GUVEXNU-747796 format. One record per residue (C-alpha): residue number from 1; residue in one letter; x, y, z. Coordinates in nm, 3 decimals. Layout:
N
<site marvo="NUM" doza="A" px="X" py="Y" pz="Z"/>
...
//
This chain:
189
<site marvo="1" doza="M" px="1.899" py="-3.100" pz="-1.268"/>
<site marvo="2" doza="K" px="2.123" py="-2.908" pz="-1.026"/>
<site marvo="3" doza="I" px="1.836" py="-2.674" pz="-0.936"/>
<site marvo="4" doza="T" px="1.621" py="-2.984" pz="-0.871"/>
<site marvo="5" doza="T" px="1.884" py="-3.119" pz="-0.633"/>
<site marvo="6" doza="N" px="1.906" py="-2.782" pz="-0.460"/>
<site marvo="7" doza="L" px="1.532" py="-2.759" pz="-0.407"/>
<site marvo="8" doza="I" px="1.511" py="-3.112" pz="-0.270"/>
<site marvo="9" doza="S" px="1.805" py="-3.058" pz="-0.036"/>
<site marvo="10" doza="Y" px="1.657" py="-2.727" pz="0.082"/>
<site marvo="11" doza="V" px="1.316" py="-2.876" pz="0.153"/>
<site marvo="12" doza="F" px="1.459" py="-3.181" pz="0.334"/>
<site marvo="13" doza="Y" px="1.720" py="-2.974" pz="0.517"/>
<site marvo="14" doza="F" px="1.448" py="-2.745" pz="0.650"/>
<site marvo="15" doza="H" px="1.294" py="-3.033" pz="0.842"/>
<site marvo="16" doza="Q" px="1.609" py="-3.127" pz="1.033"/>
<site marvo="17" doza="Q" px="1.569" py="-3.045" pz="1.399"/>
<site marvo="18" doza="H" px="1.909" py="-2.888" pz="1.454"/>
<site marvo="19" doza="S" px="1.892" py="-2.641" pz="1.167"/>
<site marvo="20" doza="T" px="1.815" py="-2.275" pz="1.210"/>
<site marvo="21" doza="R" px="1.635" py="-2.061" pz="0.957"/>
<site marvo="22" doza="M" px="1.947" py="-1.855" pz="0.893"/>
<site marvo="23" doza="K" px="2.154" py="-2.169" pz="0.832"/>
<site marvo="24" doza="T" px="1.883" py="-2.301" pz="0.600"/>
<site marvo="25" doza="R" px="1.874" py="-1.972" pz="0.408"/>
<site marvo="26" doza="N" px="2.251" py="-1.979" pz="0.367"/>
<site marvo="27" doza="V" px="2.243" py="-2.335" pz="0.233"/>
<site marvo="28" doza="H" px="1.956" py="-2.241" pz="0.003"/>
<site marvo="29" doza="S" px="2.136" py="-1.930" pz="-0.127"/>
<site marvo="30" doza="T" px="2.460" py="-2.120" pz="-0.187"/>
<site marvo="31" doza="C" px="2.285" py="-2.404" pz="-0.369"/>
<site marvo="32" doza="Q" px="2.087" py="-2.162" pz="-0.582"/>
<site marvo="33" doza="I" px="2.402" py="-1.971" pz="-0.680"/>
<site marvo="34" doza="I" px="2.569" py="-2.297" pz="-0.784"/>
<site marvo="35" doza="G" px="2.256" py="-2.408" pz="-0.969"/>
<site marvo="36" doza="S" px="2.227" py="-2.074" pz="-1.148"/>
<site marvo="37" doza="S" px="2.590" py="-2.102" pz="-1.255"/>
<site marvo="38" doza="F" px="2.518" py="-2.440" pz="-1.411"/>
<site marvo="39" doza="L" px="2.208" py="-2.291" pz="-1.573"/>
<site marvo="40" doza="G" px="2.424" py="-2.016" pz="-1.725"/>
<site marvo="41" doza="L" px="2.666" py="-2.276" pz="-1.861"/>
<site marvo="42" doza="G" px="2.374" py="-2.473" pz="-2.002"/>
<site marvo="43" doza="M" px="2.242" py="-2.165" pz="-2.181"/>
<site marvo="44" doza="I" px="2.586" py="-2.102" pz="-2.330"/>
<site marvo="45" doza="F" px="2.598" py="-2.460" pz="-2.460"/>
<site marvo="46" doza="I" px="2.244" py="-2.437" pz="-2.600"/>
<site marvo="47" doza="F" px="2.309" py="-2.108" pz="-2.781"/>
<site marvo="48" doza="S" px="2.648" py="-2.219" pz="-2.915"/>
<site marvo="49" doza="H" px="2.498" py="-2.545" pz="-3.044"/>
<site marvo="50" doza="K" px="2.207" py="-2.364" pz="-3.210"/>
<site marvo="51" doza="A" px="2.447" py="-2.117" pz="-3.371"/>
<site marvo="52" doza="E" px="2.671" py="-2.403" pz="-3.487"/>
<site marvo="53" doza="I" px="2.389" py="-2.588" pz="-3.663"/>
<site marvo="54" doza="G" px="2.229" py="-2.269" pz="-3.794"/>
<site marvo="55" doza="K" px="1.907" py="-2.274" pz="-3.592"/>
<site marvo="56" doza="S" px="1.733" py="-1.965" pz="-3.462"/>
<site marvo="57" doza="L" px="1.828" py="-1.852" pz="-3.113"/>
<site marvo="58" doza="F" px="1.466" py="-1.762" pz="-3.042"/>
<site marvo="59" doza="P" px="1.223" py="-2.020" pz="-2.899"/>
<site marvo="60" doza="E" px="1.034" py="-2.227" pz="-3.153"/>
<site marvo="61" doza="T" px="0.907" py="-2.531" pz="-2.962"/>
<site marvo="62" doza="L" px="0.696" py="-2.579" pz="-2.650"/>
<site marvo="63" doza="H" px="1.007" py="-2.698" pz="-2.465"/>
<site marvo="64" doza="S" px="1.202" py="-2.385" pz="-2.555"/>
<site marvo="65" doza="Y" px="0.912" py="-2.152" pz="-2.468"/>
<site marvo="66" doza="I" px="0.879" py="-2.315" pz="-2.126"/>
<site marvo="67" doza="G" px="1.257" py="-2.304" pz="-2.081"/>
<site marvo="68" doza="T" px="1.270" py="-1.934" pz="-2.171"/>
<site marvo="69" doza="F" px="0.988" py="-1.859" pz="-1.927"/>
<site marvo="70" doza="C" px="1.178" py="-2.050" pz="-1.656"/>
<site marvo="71" doza="F" px="1.497" py="-1.858" pz="-1.735"/>
<site marvo="72" doza="F" px="1.324" py="-1.523" pz="-1.680"/>
<site marvo="73" doza="I" px="1.157" py="-1.646" pz="-1.361"/>
<site marvo="74" doza="I" px="1.495" py="-1.763" pz="-1.232"/>
<site marvo="75" doza="I" px="1.639" py="-1.416" pz="-1.291"/>
<site marvo="76" doza="I" px="1.347" py="-1.263" pz="-1.098"/>
<site marvo="77" doza="Q" px="1.399" py="-1.519" pz="-0.821"/>
<site marvo="78" doza="I" px="1.771" py="-1.442" pz="-0.795"/>
<site marvo="79" doza="F" px="1.721" py="-1.068" pz="-0.749"/>
<site marvo="80" doza="S" px="1.418" py="-1.100" pz="-0.522"/>
<site marvo="81" doza="G" px="1.590" py="-1.369" pz="-0.314"/>
<site marvo="82" doza="F" px="1.900" py="-1.159" pz="-0.255"/>
<site marvo="83" doza="E" px="1.683" py="-0.861" pz="-0.162"/>
<site marvo="84" doza="K" px="1.473" py="-1.074" pz="0.071"/>
<site marvo="85" doza="V" px="1.779" py="-1.209" pz="0.254"/>
<site marvo="86" doza="E" px="1.934" py="-0.863" pz="0.271"/>
<site marvo="87" doza="N" px="1.618" py="-0.718" pz="0.428"/>
<site marvo="88" doza="L" px="1.605" py="-1.000" pz="0.681"/>
<site marvo="89" doza="Q" px="1.969" py="-0.954" pz="0.778"/>
<site marvo="90" doza="R" px="1.967" py="-0.575" pz="0.782"/>
<site marvo="91" doza="T" px="1.630" py="-0.484" pz="0.933"/>
<site marvo="92" doza="N" px="1.482" py="-0.824" pz="1.025"/>
<site marvo="93" doza="T" px="1.175" py="-0.748" pz="0.812"/>
<site marvo="94" doza="K" px="1.008" py="-0.997" pz="0.587"/>
<site marvo="95" doza="S" px="0.962" py="-0.890" pz="0.227"/>
<site marvo="96" doza="R" px="0.886" py="-1.052" pz="-0.105"/>
<site marvo="97" doza="R" px="0.654" py="-1.308" pz="0.052"/>
<site marvo="98" doza="W" px="0.564" py="-1.421" pz="-0.301"/>
<site marvo="99" doza="H" px="0.922" py="-1.546" pz="-0.354"/>
<site marvo="100" doza="G" px="0.842" py="-1.894" pz="-0.219"/>
<site marvo="101" doza="D" px="0.520" py="-1.925" pz="-0.419"/>
<site marvo="102" doza="L" px="0.700" py="-1.819" pz="-0.735"/>
<site marvo="103" doza="G" px="0.967" py="-2.079" pz="-0.653"/>
<site marvo="104" doza="A" px="0.702" py="-2.352" pz="-0.640"/>
<site marvo="105" doza="L" px="0.561" py="-2.235" pz="-0.975"/>
<site marvo="106" doza="L" px="0.915" py="-2.234" pz="-1.115"/>
<site marvo="107" doza="W" px="0.965" py="-2.589" pz="-0.992"/>
<site marvo="108" doza="D" px="0.650" py="-2.700" pz="-1.177"/>
<site marvo="109" doza="C" px="0.760" py="-2.522" pz="-1.496"/>
<site marvo="110" doza="L" px="1.111" py="-2.671" pz="-1.475"/>
<site marvo="111" doza="I" px="0.966" py="-3.020" pz="-1.445"/>
<site marvo="112" doza="L" px="0.740" py="-2.949" pz="-1.743"/>
<site marvo="113" doza="A" px="1.041" py="-2.823" pz="-1.943"/>
<site marvo="114" doza="L" px="1.234" py="-3.135" pz="-1.849"/>
<site marvo="115" doza="L" px="0.949" py="-3.366" pz="-1.949"/>
<site marvo="116" doza="T" px="0.886" py="-3.185" pz="-2.280"/>
<site marvo="117" doza="G" px="1.260" py="-3.194" pz="-2.354"/>
<site marvo="118" doza="I" px="1.278" py="-3.567" pz="-2.286"/>
<site marvo="119" doza="S" px="0.967" py="-3.631" pz="-2.493"/>
<site marvo="120" doza="K" px="1.131" py="-3.464" pz="-2.796"/>
<site marvo="121" doza="T" px="1.440" py="-3.681" pz="-2.789"/>
<site marvo="122" doza="V" px="1.338" py="-4.011" pz="-2.636"/>
<site marvo="123" doza="D" px="1.168" py="-4.316" pz="-2.783"/>
<site marvo="124" doza="Y" px="0.863" py="-4.417" pz="-2.579"/>
<site marvo="125" doza="D" px="0.912" py="-4.784" pz="-2.662"/>
<site marvo="126" doza="N" px="1.229" py="-4.770" pz="-2.456"/>
<site marvo="127" doza="L" px="1.189" py="-4.887" pz="-2.094"/>
<site marvo="128" doza="F" px="1.466" py="-4.651" pz="-1.978"/>
<site marvo="129" doza="S" px="1.272" py="-4.351" pz="-2.108"/>
<site marvo="130" doza="L" px="0.959" py="-4.458" pz="-1.927"/>
<site marvo="131" doza="I" px="1.152" py="-4.512" pz="-1.602"/>
<site marvo="132" doza="A" px="1.321" py="-4.170" pz="-1.638"/>
<site marvo="133" doza="E" px="0.992" py="-3.985" pz="-1.687"/>
<site marvo="134" doza="I" px="0.819" py="-4.172" pz="-1.404"/>
<site marvo="135" doza="S" px="1.116" py="-4.097" pz="-1.176"/>
<site marvo="136" doza="I" px="1.093" py="-3.727" pz="-1.260"/>
<site marvo="137" doza="I" px="0.721" py="-3.725" pz="-1.180"/>
<site marvo="138" doza="I" px="0.784" py="-3.907" pz="-0.849"/>
<site marvo="139" doza="V" px="1.048" py="-3.650" pz="-0.750"/>
<site marvo="140" doza="W" px="0.806" py="-3.372" pz="-0.845"/>
<site marvo="141" doza="V" px="0.537" py="-3.522" pz="-0.619"/>
<site marvo="142" doza="I" px="0.781" py="-3.577" pz="-0.329"/>
<site marvo="143" doza="V" px="0.894" py="-3.215" pz="-0.342"/>
<site marvo="144" doza="H" px="0.533" py="-3.092" pz="-0.336"/>
<site marvo="145" doza="I" px="0.460" py="-3.315" pz="-0.035"/>
<site marvo="146" doza="Q" px="0.763" py="-3.170" pz="0.145"/>
<site marvo="147" doza="I" px="0.660" py="-2.814" pz="0.057"/>
<site marvo="148" doza="K" px="0.313" py="-2.886" pz="0.201"/>
<site marvo="149" doza="K" px="0.470" py="-3.022" pz="0.522"/>
<site marvo="150" doza="K" px="0.692" py="-2.714" pz="0.545"/>
<site marvo="151" doza="E" px="0.385" py="-2.488" pz="0.511"/>
<site marvo="152" doza="E" px="0.206" py="-2.683" pz="0.786"/>
<site marvo="153" doza="V" px="0.509" py="-2.649" pz="1.018"/>
<site marvo="154" doza="R" px="0.532" py="-2.277" pz="0.941"/>
<site marvo="155" doza="T" px="0.158" py="-2.233" pz="1.014"/>
<site marvo="156" doza="V" px="0.191" py="-2.409" pz="1.349"/>
<site marvo="157" doza="D" px="0.503" py="-2.201" pz="1.433"/>
<site marvo="158" doza="D" px="0.319" py="-1.880" pz="1.342"/>
<site marvo="159" doza="E" px="0.020" py="-1.980" pz="1.558"/>
<site marvo="160" doza="I" px="0.247" py="-2.058" pz="1.855"/>
<site marvo="161" doza="S" px="0.435" py="-1.733" pz="1.803"/>
<site marvo="162" doza="S" px="0.115" py="-1.527" pz="1.789"/>
<site marvo="163" doza="Q" px="-0.026" py="-1.704" pz="2.097"/>
<site marvo="164" doza="T" px="0.299" py="-1.634" pz="2.282"/>
<site marvo="165" doza="S" px="0.287" py="-1.269" pz="2.177"/>
<site marvo="166" doza="V" px="-0.073" py="-1.235" pz="2.295"/>
<site marvo="167" doza="S" px="0.015" py="-1.402" pz="2.626"/>
<site marvo="168" doza="M" px="0.312" py="-1.171" pz="2.672"/>
<site marvo="169" doza="L" px="0.097" py="-0.867" pz="2.596"/>
<site marvo="170" doza="R" px="-0.168" py="-0.981" pz="2.841"/>
<site marvo="171" doza="S" px="0.085" py="-1.047" pz="3.115"/>
<site marvo="172" doza="S" px="0.258" py="-0.712" pz="3.057"/>
<site marvo="173" doza="S" px="-0.076" py="-0.529" pz="3.058"/>
<site marvo="174" doza="N" px="-0.171" py="-0.715" pz="3.380"/>
<site marvo="175" doza="S" px="0.163" py="-0.607" pz="3.530"/>
<site marvo="176" doza="V" px="0.095" py="-0.246" pz="3.431"/>
<site marvo="177" doza="E" px="-0.255" py="-0.265" pz="3.578"/>
<site marvo="178" doza="D" px="-0.114" py="-0.416" pz="3.900"/>
<site marvo="179" doza="A" px="0.149" py="-0.143" pz="3.917"/>
<site marvo="180" doza="N" px="-0.114" py="0.125" pz="3.859"/>
<site marvo="181" doza="S" px="-0.338" py="-0.030" pz="4.128"/>
<site marvo="182" doza="S" px="-0.056" py="-0.036" pz="4.382"/>
<site marvo="183" doza="N" px="0.032" py="0.326" pz="4.297"/>
<site marvo="184" doza="I" px="-0.329" py="0.430" pz="4.352"/>
<site marvo="185" doza="L" px="-0.344" py="0.240" pz="4.681"/>
<site marvo="186" doza="T" px="-0.017" py="0.399" pz="4.797"/>
<site marvo="187" doza="R" px="-0.144" py="0.748" pz="4.715"/>
<site marvo="188" doza="N" px="-0.474" py="0.690" pz="4.897"/>
<site marvo="189" doza="E" px="-0.301" py="0.573" pz="5.213"/>
//
């Protein structure tokens, strides 16, 4: 659940007007480190409980297969995220553009793991169980709406940035042409 909270806070924090991308990345990195620490603790508890009751440590259910897949994706995300931030800070180059898309896929898989885990242990006749699962689905939808808004904002920012770059190039080329014209006129006189 900590990773869920981190993702939601990251997506909502991105839309605040006074935040910068670097500040947002720092908040995201910090939250993900904390969430990964809780994930590590959770894995220790799961493995110790399985060992205590004599169950296999290897996945056997749909929930555990999805959870194992998520665990490996999280490890990939950790290393690629650190490398991405390092490249941005060191050389200001964007890399690992798939990191965000993989994060969205991870989010979907984590929600699926959560729902399959709840479905194994919860009685569907219980109103609390129904409310819990509906709440999880609502949060899932809200996060996807926010991700879509973030992509739209990024697209508009990229369009403005490219238009500004083109305008700057045109004005600098016009300045060069004007300078060349005045040099030619000066030579001819």
